[in-house]
N, C-alpha and C positions, 0 to 999 in steps of 0.2 A: 503493499500500500505505499502510494506517494503523498506528501503532506507537504502543501506550500504554506509558509508562513509570510505574511505581508508586516514588515517592520518600519517603523515612521522615525528620520533623525529629528530631535526635538531639544528646546534649551534644558540643561540637565536640571530635575528637580531641585537641586542643592542652591542654585545660582537666584537670585532675588532679581527677577527681572524688571527691565526701567522702559518706560514709555517714552518715544521721540518727543523732542520738543513741538512738532507740529501736530500731533496727535492721531498719527497715520497708521500708527502700528507698533512694534516694541522693537527696541534697537538690538541689533544682534550684534553689532560690531564686537572682537574680542569676549565672545562669549561662549564658555564650554558648552558644547552639545554634546548627547549621549543618544541613547534607544530608548524610545519611550516604555515607562516602566511597563506599562501592561503589555506591551511587544515583548518585553525580557519574559514574562510569566509564558507566554503564547509560546515562544523558542524553547524554552524550557520544558512545557509540557511535551512538545512534539519529539524533543530530544529523550525526553522518559519514555514515550511509545515506541521509539525506536529500539532501547535498550531492553525494552520487553520482548522485541521481536514483532511487535504488532505493526511496525512502520519499518519499509525498506529504505526507503531516501526522504530527507529533508530538505527541502528548497526554500531559503530563505530570499524574498523580494523585497526591492524599497522603491519608491517614484520621487524624483527629485534632482539637485545637482550631482556633481561627480563627489561632491564631500560626503555622500551618502554611503559611499564605496568604505569608509570608515565603520558605519553601522552594520555594514554586511559582514565586515571581517569581525565584528565581535560574534555576531550571531554564528557565525563558521567558529570560531572559539569555544561557543558555549555546545555546538555539535552538528551542527549545520551541515549537509554534504557539500553543498552549492549555493551561489548566490546567482540572482539576477537585479541587476540594476536597468531601470527604465527611466532613462537619463531626460532630463527638461528643466530648462529655468524657468519656465511657465508658473504663475501661481496656482496650485492645485489644491481644489477644495473637495469634501469627501464624494461628491456624485463624479467628477474627473477622476477621481483614483479608484474608484469602484470600475470605472469603465474600462481603465490601464488594467486593473486587477482582473477583471471579466476575459480580456482577451489573453492574458497568461494563463489562464484557466482552460480557457479552450485549446490552447497549443501543448501545455504542460499536460492536462487531462489527470489531475489529481484527487485521491478520494475523500480527503480532509483539506479543507483550509480553516486554519485556527490563526487568529489574529487577536490584538488587545479589545475591549469592549470600548475604549475610546484614547483620544492622544492628551496630554496633559497640555498641548499650549492651544487649542482650539477647545477642547472639550464638548465637540459635536456629537458623539458617540451615534455614526451614521455609517461609516463606511461599510461595515459589515454586513449591515442590513440591506441597505442599495446594491452590494454584490450579491447576496442573497436571490433577492429580487430579479437582478438583470441576468443572473446565470438560471435562474430557475430551480435553485438547490433548496432543499430545507436547512433550516438554520435553528440552532439555539444558542441565545443569549446570555451574557453574566454567569457562565460555567463555574461551578466551585468542585465540581468533579468529572472526570473524563473517563469513561471504560469502552471497552469493545466485547461485544458479547453477541454470539450467533452472526455474526455479519453485519452486527447494526451497531451504533453508537449510541451509548447508554450516558446522557448528560443531566447532572444534576445542578440545575439552579436558585439562586434564592431568592423569593419574592416575598412580598410584605406578610402572607400569611405562615410562612415556613420556608420549606425546602419543595421545588417540584422536579420532577425525574419527566424527562421525555426520552422517548426511542426515534432515532432517525435514520433512515435508510442512505446507505452513501453513495453517491459523493454529497457531501454537506458541507456547511459554513457554521464554525463554532467562534464565539468571541469569549475573552477570557476574563475573570475577576478576580481580584486581590487574593483570595481565600484559596486558588484553586493550588497553588503550589509556592515554594520560595526559590527564585531563580540562583543555582548556582554559583560560586566565586570564579570567575575564568582565571584559570593559572596561566603563567609565562610558557611553559611548553606547549599549551594547545593555542595561545595566541602567535606563536611562530610557526605552527602546523598549519594555522589559518589562513598563513600566508600564500602557502602554496596550492590552497584548493581555487578550483574554478570559479571566477565570476565574470560573470556575460554582461556585456552592456548592451542593451538595447535603445536606441532612439525613441522619443514617445511618439513621433510623429510619423513613424511607420508601422505603425500600430491603428492608424485610421480611426483613431477615437478625437471626440470634440473636446477639446479643454475649457472652452470658453467659460469662465466664472460665472455663475448664476446671481451670486451675492456680491454685495457690496459692502464693504465695511466705511462706517459715515465716521466714526470717532474711536479712538481706543485712550481710556482714561484711568488711571490707577485709582484704587478703591480710597474713600474717605479714610483719614487718619481717625480712629478711635480716640475720643477723650477721656482725660482721665477721670475716674471713678470719683464718687462723694459718699463720704460718713454721713449718714442718719442718724437722730438722735433714739428715734424710737418707728414703731411698725406706722404709726399714724402719717409719721413725716414721709415715710417711704411710700406708702400708700399714695399721700399727695403727690408727689414726684413722679410716680408713677401714672398717675391721673392726668396730672396738668402739665408736665414738663415732658415726660416720654409718650403720653396720650396711647397708651398699650391698653389700661384698662377703661 
């Protein structure tokens, strides 16, 4: 069974992002970039399935500029067998990424597409669902447990009322949640081995996909700074402030 794992290059989660002075977006100059944490979980899960003998090949995929090769090398250091970079400098929104991934799914014919439920830069939580719809594949989102049984995929997902288990026919699309696993530490020997693994570069315009953005960013602004707390003398004073100042009761 072949597994396709899309990964995204994002601002590292430890970095405090800065908004551009004109409010047009986030300043990416000299900022540390890394793999989206939810995609790290997806790569780890695909590699674990391979270690169990359920998956024969893990293919990492990324869409974006040439710098995404670093992210793909990280995925191969974790255990992916090869990587594909869909190279483009265009602004990629979730629908465009889903269309590019659909083209790769048609070419590679994987039985499993597993990716993070969302990216920490735009928090859209759309790409997996859009890919499943475009490709006509069954989907299971927010997976906290994935297992293969009798040729079907058993996915446990967290819902408001507890846990829900879905049984999916293959091929299928799965998006990962935080509690699915804990990604392994990438060792130096595996980083060196990853440099020798094949990394194919495909130009986005050769896939015949319309990448035109459907959404327009009007303004990006930092969240308002929190004001300092205030001590109150008693419960009556607290209620008065909640009622008249905060206006929450």
